[in-house]
LUMLUMDREN-2810 file (N, C-alpha, C; in Angstrom, 1 decimal):
<atoms>
<atom><aa>M</aa><ch>A</ch><at>N</at><xx>-54.2</xx><yy>21.3</yy><zz>2.0</zz></atom>
<atom><aa>M</aa><ch>A</ch><at>CA</at><xx>-54.5</xx><yy>22.6</yy><zz>2.6</zz></atom>
<atom><aa>M</aa><ch>A</ch><at>C</at><xx>-53.6</xx><yy>22.8</yy><zz>3.8</zz></atom>
<atom><aa>R</aa><ch>A</ch><at>N</at><xx>-53.0</xx><yy>24.0</yy><zz>3.8</zz></atom>
<atom><aa>R</aa><ch>A</ch><at>CA</at><xx>-52.2</xx><yy>24.3</yy><zz>5.0</zz></atom>
<atom><aa>R</aa><ch>A</ch><at>C</at><xx>-53.0</xx><yy>24.8</yy><zz>6.2</zz></atom>
<atom><aa>T</aa><ch>A</ch><at>N</at><xx>-52.4</xx><yy>24.5</yy><zz>7.3</zz></atom>
<atom><aa>T</aa><ch>A</ch><at>CA</at><xx>-53.1</xx><yy>25.0</yy><zz>8.6</zz></atom>
<atom><aa>T</aa><ch>A</ch><at>C</at><xx>-52.8</xx><yy>26.4</yy><zz>8.8</zz></atom>
<atom><aa>A</aa><ch>A</ch><at>N</at><xx>-53.5</xx><yy>27.0</yy><zz>9.7</zz></atom>
<atom><aa>A</aa><ch>A</ch><at>CA</at><xx>-53.2</xx><yy>28.4</yy><zz>10.0</zz></atom>
<atom><aa>A</aa><ch>A</ch><at>C</at><xx>-51.8</xx><yy>28.6</yy><zz>10.5</zz></atom>
<atom><aa>D</aa><ch>A</ch><at>N</at><xx>-51.2</xx><yy>27.7</yy><zz>11.3</zz></atom>
<atom><aa>D</aa><ch>A</ch><at>CA</at><xx>-49.8</xx><yy>27.7</yy><zz>11.7</zz></atom>
<atom><aa>D</aa><ch>A</ch><at>C</at><xx>-48.9</xx><yy>27.7</yy><zz>10.5</zz></atom>
<atom><aa>G</aa><ch>A</ch><at>N</at><xx>-49.2</xx><yy>26.8</yy><zz>9.5</zz></atom>
<atom><aa>G</aa><ch>A</ch><at>CA</at><xx>-48.4</xx><yy>26.7</yy><zz>8.3</zz></atom>
<atom><aa>G</aa><ch>A</ch><at>C</at><xx>-48.4</xx><yy>28.0</yy><zz>7.5</zz></atom>
<atom><aa>V</aa><ch>A</ch><at>N</at><xx>-49.5</xx><yy>28.6</yy><zz>7.4</zz></atom>
<atom><aa>V</aa><ch>A</ch><at>CA</at><xx>-49.6</xx><yy>29.9</yy><zz>6.7</zz></atom>
<atom><aa>V</aa><ch>A</ch><at>C</at><xx>-48.8</xx><yy>31.0</yy><zz>7.4</zz></atom>
<atom><aa>A</aa><ch>A</ch><at>N</at><xx>-49.0</xx><yy>31.0</yy><zz>8.7</zz></atom>
<atom><aa>A</aa><ch>A</ch><at>CA</at><xx>-48.2</xx><yy>32.0</yy><zz>9.5</zz></atom>
<atom><aa>A</aa><ch>A</ch><at>C</at><xx>-46.7</xx><yy>31.8</yy><zz>9.4</zz></atom>
<atom><aa>L</aa><ch>A</ch><at>N</at><xx>-46.3</xx><yy>30.6</yy><zz>9.4</zz></atom>
<atom><aa>L</aa><ch>A</ch><at>CA</at><xx>-44.9</xx><yy>30.3</yy><zz>9.2</zz></atom>
<atom><aa>L</aa><ch>A</ch><at>C</at><xx>-44.4</xx><yy>30.7</yy><zz>7.9</zz></atom>
<atom><aa>S</aa><ch>A</ch><at>N</at><xx>-45.1</xx><yy>30.4</yy><zz>6.8</zz></atom>
<atom><aa>S</aa><ch>A</ch><at>CA</at><xx>-44.8</xx><yy>30.8</yy><zz>5.5</zz></atom>
<atom><aa>S</aa><ch>A</ch><at>C</at><xx>-44.6</xx><yy>32.3</yy><zz>5.4</zz></atom>
<atom><aa>E</aa><ch>A</ch><at>N</at><xx>-45.6</xx><yy>33.0</yy><zz>6.0</zz></atom>
<atom><aa>E</aa><ch>A</ch><at>CA</at><xx>-45.5</xx><yy>34.5</yy><zz>5.9</zz></atom>
<atom><aa>E</aa><ch>A</ch><at>C</at><xx>-44.3</xx><yy>35.0</yy><zz>6.6</zz></atom>
<atom><aa>R</aa><ch>A</ch><at>N</at><xx>-43.9</xx><yy>34.4</yy><zz>7.7</zz></atom>
<atom><aa>R</aa><ch>A</ch><at>CA</at><xx>-42.7</xx><yy>34.8</yy><zz>8.5</zz></atom>
<atom><aa>R</aa><ch>A</ch><at>C</at><xx>-41.4</xx><yy>34.6</yy><zz>7.6</zz></atom>
<atom><aa>V</aa><ch>A</ch><at>N</at><xx>-41.4</xx><yy>33.4</yy><zz>7.0</zz></atom>
<atom><aa>V</aa><ch>A</ch><at>CA</at><xx>-40.3</xx><yy>33.1</yy><zz>6.1</zz></atom>
<atom><aa>V</aa><ch>A</ch><at>C</at><xx>-40.1</xx><yy>34.0</yy><zz>5.0</zz></atom>
<atom><aa>H</aa><ch>A</ch><at>N</at><xx>-41.2</xx><yy>34.3</yy><zz>4.3</zz></atom>
<atom><aa>H</aa><ch>A</ch><at>CA</at><xx>-41.2</xx><yy>35.3</yy><zz>3.2</zz></atom>
<atom><aa>H</aa><ch>A</ch><at>C</at><xx>-40.8</xx><yy>36.7</yy><zz>3.7</zz></atom>
<atom><aa>A</aa><ch>A</ch><at>N</at><xx>-41.3</xx><yy>37.1</yy><zz>4.8</zz></atom>
<atom><aa>A</aa><ch>A</ch><at>CA</at><xx>-40.9</xx><yy>38.4</yy><zz>5.3</zz></atom>
<atom><aa>A</aa><ch>A</ch><at>C</at><xx>-39.4</xx><yy>38.5</yy><zz>5.6</zz></atom>
<atom><aa>A</aa><ch>A</ch><at>N</at><xx>-38.9</xx><yy>37.4</yy><zz>6.2</zz></atom>
<atom><aa>A</aa><ch>A</ch><at>CA</at><xx>-37.5</xx><yy>37.4</yy><zz>6.5</zz></atom>
<atom><aa>A</aa><ch>A</ch><at>C</at><xx>-36.7</xx><yy>37.4</yy><zz>5.2</zz></atom>
<atom><aa>R</aa><ch>A</ch><at>N</at><xx>-37.1</xx><yy>36.7</yy><zz>4.2</zz></atom>
<atom><aa>R</aa><ch>A</ch><at>CA</at><xx>-36.4</xx><yy>36.6</yy><zz>3.0</zz></atom>
<atom><aa>R</aa><ch>A</ch><at>C</at><xx>-36.4</xx><yy>38.0</yy><zz>2.3</zz></atom>
<atom><aa>R</aa><ch>A</ch><at>N</at><xx>-37.6</xx><yy>38.7</yy><zz>2.3</zz></atom>
<atom><aa>R</aa><ch>A</ch><at>CA</at><xx>-37.6</xx><yy>40.0</yy><zz>1.7</zz></atom>
<atom><aa>R</aa><ch>A</ch><at>C</at><xx>-36.7</xx><yy>41.0</yy><zz>2.5</zz></atom>
<atom><aa>A</aa><ch>A</ch><at>N</at><xx>-36.7</xx><yy>40.9</yy><zz>3.8</zz></atom>
<atom><aa>A</aa><ch>A</ch><at>CA</at><xx>-35.8</xx><yy>41.8</yy><zz>4.6</zz></atom>
<atom><aa>A</aa><ch>A</ch><at>C</at><xx>-34.3</xx><yy>41.5</yy><zz>4.3</zz></atom>
<atom><aa>R</aa><ch>A</ch><at>N</at><xx>-33.9</xx><yy>40.3</yy><zz>4.1</zz></atom>
<atom><aa>R</aa><ch>A</ch><at>CA</at><xx>-32.5</xx><yy>39.9</yy><zz>3.8</zz></atom>
<atom><aa>R</aa><ch>A</ch><at>C</at><xx>-32.2</xx><yy>40.5</yy><zz>2.4</zz></atom>
<atom><aa>F</aa><ch>A</ch><at>N</at><xx>-33.1</xx><yy>40.4</yy><zz>1.4</zz></atom>
<atom><aa>F</aa><ch>A</ch><at>CA</at><xx>-32.8</xx><yy>40.9</yy><zz>0.1</zz></atom>
<atom><aa>F</aa><ch>A</ch><at>C</at><xx>-32.7</xx><yy>42.4</yy><zz>0.2</zz></atom>
<atom><aa>A</aa><ch>A</ch><at>N</at><xx>-33.6</xx><yy>43.1</yy><zz>0.9</zz></atom>
<atom><aa>A</aa><ch>A</ch><at>CA</at><xx>-33.6</xx><yy>44.5</yy><zz>1.0</zz></atom>
<atom><aa>A</aa><ch>A</ch><at>C</at><xx>-32.3</xx><yy>45.0</yy><zz>1.7</zz></atom>
<atom><aa>A</aa><ch>A</ch><at>N</at><xx>-31.8</xx><yy>44.3</yy><zz>2.7</zz></atom>
<atom><aa>A</aa><ch>A</ch><at>CA</at><xx>-30.6</xx><yy>44.7</yy><zz>3.4</zz></atom>
<atom><aa>A</aa><ch>A</ch><at>C</at><xx>-29.4</xx><yy>44.5</yy><zz>2.5</zz></atom>
<atom><aa>A</aa><ch>A</ch><at>N</at><xx>-29.4</xx><yy>43.4</yy><zz>1.7</zz></atom>
<atom><aa>A</aa><ch>A</ch><at>CA</at><xx>-28.3</xx><yy>43.1</yy><zz>0.8</zz></atom>
<atom><aa>A</aa><ch>A</ch><at>C</at><xx>-28.2</xx><yy>44.1</yy><zz>-0.3</zz></atom>
<atom><aa>T</aa><ch>A</ch><at>N</at><xx>-29.3</xx><yy>44.6</yy><zz>-0.7</zz></atom>
<atom><aa>T</aa><ch>A</ch><at>CA</at><xx>-29.3</xx><yy>45.5</yy><zz>-1.9</zz></atom>
<atom><aa>T</aa><ch>A</ch><at>C</at><xx>-29.5</xx><yy>47.0</yy><zz>-1.5</zz></atom>
<atom><aa>S</aa><ch>A</ch><at>N</at><xx>-29.4</xx><yy>47.3</yy><zz>-0.2</zz></atom>
<atom><aa>S</aa><ch>A</ch><at>CA</at><xx>-29.8</xx><yy>48.7</yy><zz>0.3</zz></atom>
<atom><aa>S</aa><ch>A</ch><at>C</at><xx>-28.9</xx><yy>49.8</yy><zz>-0.3</zz></atom>
<atom><aa>D</aa><ch>A</ch><at>N</at><xx>-27.7</xx><yy>49.4</yy><zz>-0.7</zz></atom>
<atom><aa>D</aa><ch>A</ch><at>CA</at><xx>-26.8</xx><yy>50.5</yy><zz>-1.3</zz></atom>
<atom><aa>D</aa><ch>A</ch><at>C</at><xx>-26.8</xx><yy>50.4</yy><zz>-2.8</zz></atom>
<atom><aa>W</aa><ch>A</ch><at>N</at><xx>-27.6</xx><yy>49.6</yy><zz>-3.4</zz></atom>
<atom><aa>W</aa><ch>A</ch><at>CA</at><xx>-27.7</xx><yy>49.5</yy><zz>-4.8</zz></atom>
<atom><aa>W</aa><ch>A</ch><at>C</at><xx>-28.5</xx><yy>50.6</yy><zz>-5.4</zz></atom>
<atom><aa>S</aa><ch>A</ch><at>N</at><xx>-28.2</xx><yy>50.9</yy><zz>-6.7</zz></atom>
<atom><aa>S</aa><ch>A</ch><at>CA</at><xx>-29.1</xx><yy>51.9</yy><zz>-7.3</zz></atom>
<atom><aa>S</aa><ch>A</ch><at>C</at><xx>-30.4</xx><yy>51.2</yy><zz>-7.7</zz></atom>
<atom><aa>P</aa><ch>A</ch><at>N</at><xx>-31.5</xx><yy>52.0</yy><zz>-7.9</zz></atom>
<atom><aa>P</aa><ch>A</ch><at>CA</at><xx>-32.7</xx><yy>51.4</yy><zz>-8.4</zz></atom>
<atom><aa>P</aa><ch>A</ch><at>C</at><xx>-32.6</xx><yy>50.6</yy><zz>-9.7</zz></atom>
<atom><aa>A</aa><ch>A</ch><at>N</at><xx>-31.7</xx><yy>51.1</yy><zz>-10.5</zz></atom>
<atom><aa>A</aa><ch>A</ch><at>CA</at><xx>-31.5</xx><yy>50.4</yy><zz>-11.8</zz></atom>
<atom><aa>A</aa><ch>A</ch><at>C</at><xx>-30.9</xx><yy>49.0</yy><zz>-11.6</zz></atom>
<atom><aa>D</aa><ch>A</ch><at>N</at><xx>-29.9</xx><yy>49.0</yy><zz>-10.7</zz></atom>
<atom><aa>D</aa><ch>A</ch><at>CA</at><xx>-29.2</xx><yy>47.7</yy><zz>-10.3</zz></atom>
<atom><aa>D</aa><ch>A</ch><at>C</at><xx>-30.2</xx><yy>46.7</yy><zz>-9.7</zz></atom>
<atom><aa>V</aa><ch>A</ch><at>N</at><xx>-31.1</xx><yy>47.2</yy><zz>-8.8</zz></atom>
<atom><aa>V</aa><ch>A</ch><at>CA</at><xx>-32.1</xx><yy>46.4</yy><zz>-8.2</zz></atom>
<atom><aa>V</aa><ch>A</ch><at>C</at><xx>-33.0</xx><yy>45.8</yy><zz>-9.2</zz></atom>
<atom><aa>E</aa><ch>A</ch><at>N</at><xx>-33.4</xx><yy>46.6</yy><zz>-10.2</zz></atom>
<atom><aa>E</aa><ch>A</ch><at>CA</at><xx>-34.3</xx><yy>46.2</yy><zz>-11.2</zz></atom>
<atom><aa>E</aa><ch>A</ch><at>C</at><xx>-33.7</xx><yy>45.1</yy><zz>-12.1</zz></atom>
<atom><aa>T</aa><ch>A</ch><at>N</at><xx>-32.4</xx><yy>45.4</yy><zz>-12.5</zz></atom>
<atom><aa>T</aa><ch>A</ch><at>CA</at><xx>-31.7</xx><yy>44.4</yy><zz>-13.3</zz></atom>
<atom><aa>T</aa><ch>A</ch><at>C</at><xx>-31.5</xx><yy>43.1</yy><zz>-12.6</zz></atom>
<atom><aa>F</aa><ch>A</ch><at>N</at><xx>-31.2</xx><yy>43.2</yy><zz>-11.3</zz></atom>
<atom><aa>F</aa><ch>A</ch><at>CA</at><xx>-31.0</xx><yy>42.0</yy><zz>-10.5</zz></atom>
<atom><aa>F</aa><ch>A</ch><at>C</at><xx>-32.4</xx><yy>41.2</yy><zz>-10.4</zz></atom>
<atom><aa>A</aa><ch>A</ch><at>N</at><xx>-33.5</xx><yy>41.9</yy><zz>-10.2</zz></atom>
<atom><aa>A</aa><ch>A</ch><at>CA</at><xx>-34.8</xx><yy>41.3</yy><zz>-10.1</zz></atom>
<atom><aa>A</aa><ch>A</ch><at>C</at><xx>-35.1</xx><yy>40.5</yy><zz>-11.4</zz></atom>
<atom><aa>Q</aa><ch>A</ch><at>N</at><xx>-34.8</xx><yy>41.2</yy><zz>-12.5</zz></atom>
<atom><aa>Q</aa><ch>A</ch><at>CA</at><xx>-35.1</xx><yy>40.6</yy><zz>-13.8</zz></atom>
<atom><aa>Q</aa><ch>A</ch><at>C</at><xx>-34.2</xx><yy>39.3</yy><zz>-14.0</zz></atom>
<atom><aa>L</aa><ch>A</ch><at>N</at><xx>-32.9</xx><yy>39.4</yy><zz>-13.7</zz></atom>
<atom><aa>L</aa><ch>A</ch><at>CA</at><xx>-32.0</xx><yy>38.3</yy><zz>-13.9</zz></atom>
<atom><aa>L</aa><ch>A</ch><at>C</at><xx>-32.4</xx><yy>37.1</yy><zz>-12.9</zz></atom>
<atom><aa>L</aa><ch>A</ch><at>N</at><xx>-32.7</xx><yy>37.5</yy><zz>-11.7</zz></atom>
<atom><aa>L</aa><ch>A</ch><at>CA</at><xx>-33.1</xx><yy>36.4</yy><zz>-10.7</zz></atom>
<atom><aa>L</aa><ch>A</ch><at>C</at><xx>-34.3</xx><yy>35.7</yy><zz>-11.2</zz></atom>
<atom><aa>T</aa><ch>A</ch><at>N</at><xx>-35.3</xx><yy>36.5</yy><zz>-11.7</zz></atom>
<atom><aa>T</aa><ch>A</ch><at>CA</at><xx>-36.5</xx><yy>35.8</yy><zz>-12.2</zz></atom>
<atom><aa>T</aa><ch>A</ch><at>C</at><xx>-36.2</xx><yy>34.9</yy><zz>-13.3</zz></atom>
<atom><aa>R</aa><ch>A</ch><at>N</at><xx>-35.4</xx><yy>35.4</yy><zz>-14.2</zz></atom>
<atom><aa>R</aa><ch>A</ch><at>CA</at><xx>-34.9</xx><yy>34.5</yy><zz>-15.4</zz></atom>
<atom><aa>R</aa><ch>A</ch><at>C</at><xx>-34.2</xx><yy>33.3</yy><zz>-14.9</zz></atom>
<atom><aa>F</aa><ch>A</ch><at>N</at><xx>-33.3</xx><yy>33.4</yy><zz>-13.9</zz></atom>
<atom><aa>F</aa><ch>A</ch><at>CA</at><xx>-32.6</xx><yy>32.3</yy><zz>-13.4</zz></atom>
<atom><aa>F</aa><ch>A</ch><at>C</at><xx>-33.5</xx><yy>31.3</yy><zz>-12.8</zz></atom>
<atom><aa>V</aa><ch>A</ch><at>N</at><xx>-34.4</xx><yy>31.7</yy><zz>-11.9</zz></atom>
<atom><aa>V</aa><ch>A</ch><at>CA</at><xx>-35.4</xx><yy>30.8</yy><zz>-11.3</zz></atom>
<atom><aa>V</aa><ch>A</ch><at>C</at><xx>-36.3</xx><yy>30.1</yy><zz>-12.3</zz></atom>
<atom><aa>A</aa><ch>A</ch><at>N</at><xx>-36.7</xx><yy>30.8</yy><zz>-13.3</zz></atom>
<atom><aa>A</aa><ch>A</ch><at>CA</at><xx>-37.5</xx><yy>30.2</yy><zz>-14.4</zz></atom>
<atom><aa>A</aa><ch>A</ch><at>C</at><xx>-36.6</xx><yy>29.1</yy><zz>-15.1</zz></atom>
<atom><aa>G</aa><ch>A</ch><at>N</at><xx>-35.4</xx><yy>29.4</yy><zz>-15.3</zz></atom>
<atom><aa>G</aa><ch>A</ch><at>CA</at><xx>-34.5</xx><yy>28.4</yy><zz>-15.9</zz></atom>
<atom><aa>G</aa><ch>A</ch><at>C</at><xx>-34.3</xx><yy>27.1</yy><zz>-15.0</zz></atom>
<atom><aa>L</aa><ch>A</ch><at>N</at><xx>-34.3</xx><yy>27.3</yy><zz>-13.7</zz></atom>
<atom><aa>L</aa><ch>A</ch><at>CA</at><xx>-34.2</xx><yy>26.2</yy><zz>-12.8</zz></atom>
<atom><aa>L</aa><ch>A</ch><at>C</at><xx>-35.5</xx><yy>25.4</yy><zz>-12.9</zz></atom>
<atom><aa>T</aa><ch>A</ch><at>N</at><xx>-36.6</xx><yy>26.0</yy><zz>-12.9</zz></atom>
<atom><aa>T</aa><ch>A</ch><at>CA</at><xx>-37.9</xx><yy>25.3</yy><zz>-13.0</zz></atom>
<atom><aa>T</aa><ch>A</ch><at>C</at><xx>-38.0</xx><yy>24.6</yy><zz>-14.3</zz></atom>
<atom><aa>E</aa><ch>A</ch><at>N</at><xx>-37.5</xx><yy>25.2</yy><zz>-15.4</zz></atom>
<atom><aa>E</aa><ch>A</ch><at>CA</at><xx>-37.6</xx><yy>24.5</yy><zz>-16.7</zz></atom>
<atom><aa>E</aa><ch>A</ch><at>C</at><xx>-36.7</xx><yy>23.3</yy><zz>-16.8</zz></atom>
<atom><aa>T</aa><ch>A</ch><at>N</at><xx>-35.6</xx><yy>23.3</yy><zz>-16.2</zz></atom>
<atom><aa>T</aa><ch>A</ch><at>CA</at><xx>-34.6</xx><yy>22.2</yy><zz>-16.3</zz></atom>
<atom><aa>T</aa><ch>A</ch><at>C</at><xx>-34.9</xx><yy>21.2</yy><zz>-15.2</zz></atom>
<atom><aa>A</aa><ch>A</ch><at>N</at><xx>-35.7</xx><yy>21.4</yy><zz>-14.2</zz></atom>
<atom><aa>A</aa><ch>A</ch><at>CA</at><xx>-35.9</xx><yy>20.5</yy><zz>-13.1</zz></atom>
<atom><aa>A</aa><ch>A</ch><at>C</at><xx>-36.4</xx><yy>19.1</yy><zz>-13.7</zz></atom>
<atom><aa>G</aa><ch>A</ch><at>N</at><xx>-37.3</xx><yy>19.2</yy><zz>-14.7</zz></atom>
<atom><aa>G</aa><ch>A</ch><at>CA</at><xx>-37.9</xx><yy>18.0</yy><zz>-15.2</zz></atom>
<atom><aa>G</aa><ch>A</ch><at>C</at><xx>-36.9</xx><yy>17.2</yy><zz>-16.2</zz></atom>
<atom><aa>Q</aa><ch>A</ch><at>N</at><xx>-35.8</xx><yy>17.8</yy><zz>-16.5</zz></atom>
<atom><aa>Q</aa><ch>A</ch><at>CA</at><xx>-34.9</xx><yy>17.3</yy><zz>-17.4</zz></atom>
<atom><aa>Q</aa><ch>A</ch><at>C</at><xx>-33.7</xx><yy>16.5</yy><zz>-16.8</zz></atom>
<atom><aa>R</aa><ch>A</ch><at>N</at><xx>-33.8</xx><yy>16.4</yy><zz>-15.5</zz></atom>
<atom><aa>R</aa><ch>A</ch><at>CA</at><xx>-32.7</xx><yy>15.6</yy><zz>-14.7</zz></atom>
<atom><aa>R</aa><ch>A</ch><at>C</at><xx>-32.7</xx><yy>14.2</yy><zz>-15.1</zz></atom>
<atom><aa>H</aa><ch>A</ch><at>N</at><xx>-31.5</xx><yy>13.6</yy><zz>-15.1</zz></atom>
<atom><aa>H</aa><ch>A</ch><at>CA</at><xx>-31.4</xx><yy>12.2</yy><zz>-15.5</zz></atom>
<atom><aa>H</aa><ch>A</ch><at>C</at><xx>-31.1</xx><yy>11.4</yy><zz>-14.3</zz></atom>
</atoms>
């Protein structure tokens, strides 16, 4: 179980990450943002799936 300080830190990290993504994609079209989100989700899922396959 995380402490209140740990939860607060997690929330700050996630907020900072969302802000960085928003800034990096601020001049992208909504379609490009959607495509990127789909591909990033697929990429992360692939990382998760292959994590257990390391030798």
